[in-house]
SERO-4910 file (N, C-alpha, C, O; in steps of 0.05 Angstrom, whole numbers):
BEGIN
 pado doro    nc1    nc2    nc3   cac1   cac2   cac3    cc1    cc2    cc3    oc1    oc2    oc3
  Unk    A     17    -24      0      0      0      0     18     25      0     40     25     11
  Unk    A      8     46    -12     23     71    -13     24     84     14      5     84     29
  Unk    A     46     96     20     50    111     45     38    139     43     39    151     21
  Unk    A     27    149     65     18    177     66     -9    183     53    -17    207     52
  Unk    A    -24    163     44    -50    169     31    -73    160     48    -96    167     42
  Unk    A    -68    146     70    -89    136     87    -94    154    111    -75    166    121
  Unk    A   -119    157    120   -125    174    143   -114    161    169   -108    137    170
  Unk    A   -110    178    189   -100    169    215   -122    157    231   -137    171    244
  Unk    A   -125    130    229   -147    115    242   -137    106    269   -119     89    271
  Unk    A   -149    117    291   -139    111    318   -161    113    338   -183    122    331
  Unk    A   -156    105    363   -175    108    384   -180    138    390   -160    153    392
  Unk    A   -205    146    393   -212    174    399   -233    173    421   -251    157    421
  Unk    A   -230    192    440   -250    194    462   -270    216    454   -263    238    448
  Unk    A   -296    208    453   -318    226    447   -331    233    473   -336    215    489
  Unk    A   -337    259    478   -351    267    503   -376    283    496   -375    301    479
  Unk    A   -398    276    508   -424    290    505   -424    314    524   -423    310    548
  Unk    A   -424    338    513   -423    362    530   -448    367    546   -447    381    566
  Unk    A   -470    355    538   -495    360    553   -496    344    580   -510    353    598
  Unk    A   -482    321    581   -484    306    606   -457    294    614   -455    280    635
  Unk    A   -435    298    599   -409    288    607   -403    260    600   -383    249    608
  Unk    A   -421    246    586   -418    218    579   -394    215    559   -392    230    540
  Unk    A   -376    197    565   -352    192    549   -353    164    537   -362    145    551
  Unk    A   -343    161    513   -340    135    501   -316    135    482   -310    156    470
  Unk    A   -303    113    479   -279    111    462   -286     92    439   -297     71    442
  Unk    A   -279    102    415   -282     85    391   -260     93    372   -247    113    376
  Unk    A   -257     78    351   -237     84    331   -248    103    310   -271    100    302
  Unk    A   -233    123    303   -242    144    284   -219    157    270   -196    155    278
  Unk    A   -226    171    248   -207    187    233   -210    216    238   -197    233    225
  Unk    A   -228    224    256   -235    252    260   -210    268    269   -194    258    285
  Unk    A   -208    292    258   -185    309    265   -192    324    291   -213    336    294
  Unk    A   -174    324    311   -178    337    336   -153    353    344   -131    347    335
  Unk    A   -157    373    361   -135    389    371   -130    384    401   -108    389    411
  Unk    A   -150    373    414   -148    369    443   -144    340    449   -150    322    433
  Unk    A   -132    335    473   -129    307    483   -140    306    511   -144    326    525
  Unk    A   -145    282    520   -155    277    547   -141    253    559   -133    234    544
  Unk    A   -137    253    585   -125    231    599   -147    212    608   -165    220    623
  Unk    A   -146    187    600   -166    167    608   -160    155    635   -137    159    645
  Unk    A   -179    141    647   -175    129    673   -153    108    673   -140    103    693
  Unk    A   -149     94    650   -129     73    649   -101     84    642    -82     69    638
  Unk    A    -98    111    641    -72    123    637    -66    131    608    -47    146    603
  Unk    A    -83    122    589    -78    129    561    -85    158    556   -104    169    568
  Unk    A    -71    171    538    -78    198    530    -89    196    501    -74    188    483
  Unk    A   -114    204    498   -128    201    472   -137    227    461   -141    246    476
  Unk    A   -139    229    435   -151    253    423   -180    256    433   -194    236    437
  Unk    A   -189    281    437   -215    287    448   -232    301    427   -224    320    414
  Unk    A   -257    290    423   -276    303    405   -301    309    421   -312    291    433
  Unk    A   -311    334    421   -334    342    437   -359    341    420   -360    351    397
  Unk    A   -380    329    431   -406    326    417   -427    343    431   -426    346    456
  Unk    A   -446    354    416   -469    368    428   -489    348    439   -501    353    460
  Unk    A   -492    326    426   -511    306    435   -501    278    426   -487    275    407
  Unk    A   -509    258    441   -502    230    435   -526    213    441   -548    223    447
  Unk    A   -523    187    439   -545    169    445   -554    171    475   -576    163    482
  Unk    A   -536    181    492   -542    183    520   -560    208    526   -573    209    547
  Unk    A   -560    227    508   -576    252    514   -597    258    492   -614    275    497
  Unk    A   -597    245    470   -616    250    448   -644    240    456   -646    217    465
  Unk    A   -664    256    453   -692    248    461   -701    222    447   -716    207    459
  Unk    A   -693    217    423   -701    192    409   -692    168    424   -706    148    426
  Unk    A   -667    168    434   -656    145    447   -663    143    477   -665    121    488
  Unk    A   -667    166    490   -673    166    518   -703    163    524   -710    155    546
  Unk    A   -720    168    504   -748    165    508   -761    190    520   -785    189    526
  Unk    A   -746    211    525   -758    235    535   -760    256    513   -742    257    495
  Unk    A   -780    272    513   -784    292    493   -788    319    506   -799    320    528
  Unk    A   -779    340    493   -782    367    503   -801    382    485   -800    379    461
  Unk    A   -818    398    497   -835    415    481   -820    439    472   -803    450    487
  Unk    A   -824    448    448   -810    471    437   -816    495    453   -798    512    457
  Unk    A   -840    498    463   -847    522    479   -835    522    507   -834    543    520
  Unk    A   -826    499    516   -814    497    543   -784    500    543   -771    499    564
  Unk    A   -772    502    520   -743    501    518   -730    528    524   -705    529    527
  Unk    A   -745    549    527   -734    575    533   -718    587    511   -700    604    515
  Unk    A   -723    579    486   -709    589    463   -723    611    449   -733    630    462
  Unk    A   -724    609    423   -735    630    406   -765    634    411   -775    656    410
  Unk    A   -779    612    415   -808    613    419   -814    629    444   -832    646    445
  Unk    A   -800    622    466   -804    635    491   -798    665    489   -812    682    500
  Unk    A   -776    672    475   -768    700    472   -790    715    456   -796    738    463
  Unk    A   -801    702    436   -822    715    419   -847    720    436   -858    742    435
  Unk    A   -855    701    452   -879    704    468   -875    725    489   -894    740    496
  Unk    A   -851    727    501   -846    748    521   -847    776    508   -857    795    520
  Unk    A   -837    778    484   -835    804    470   -862    813    460   -870    836    463
  Unk    A   -877    795    447   -902    803    434   -927    793    448   -949    804    443
  Unk    A   -925    772    464   -948    762    479   -970    753    460   -965    740    440
  Unk    A   -995    761    467  -1018    754    451  -1023    774    428  -1042    771    413
  Unk    A  -1007    795    426  -1011    815    405  -1009    802    377  -1025    809    360
  Unk    A   -990    784    373   -987    771    347  -1010    753    341  -1017    750    318
  Unk    A  -1021    739    361  -1043    721    356  -1069    736    351  -1087    724    338
  Unk    A  -1072    760    360  -1097    775    357  -1101    785    328  -1124    790    320
  Unk    A  -1080    788    313  -1082    798    285  -1093    778    266  -1095    785    242
***
């Protein structure tokens, strides 16, 4: 096989930022950070917004869009029932 054309396939630690869940799997993902594992290994670190431990589809919990405190909540605070009356 030719040298230098294959991706760097190695163990990588993925961490879910929403709940701190960590798991190690092999990946080619490019990372800049590393983390020290419990067994003493230092692995590349990749941060995830959500994983199977926090995603509503896998956990069986669902959130209402109006309860999330995001754009819908901001809109209702700003305009209230004025927008619905028109």
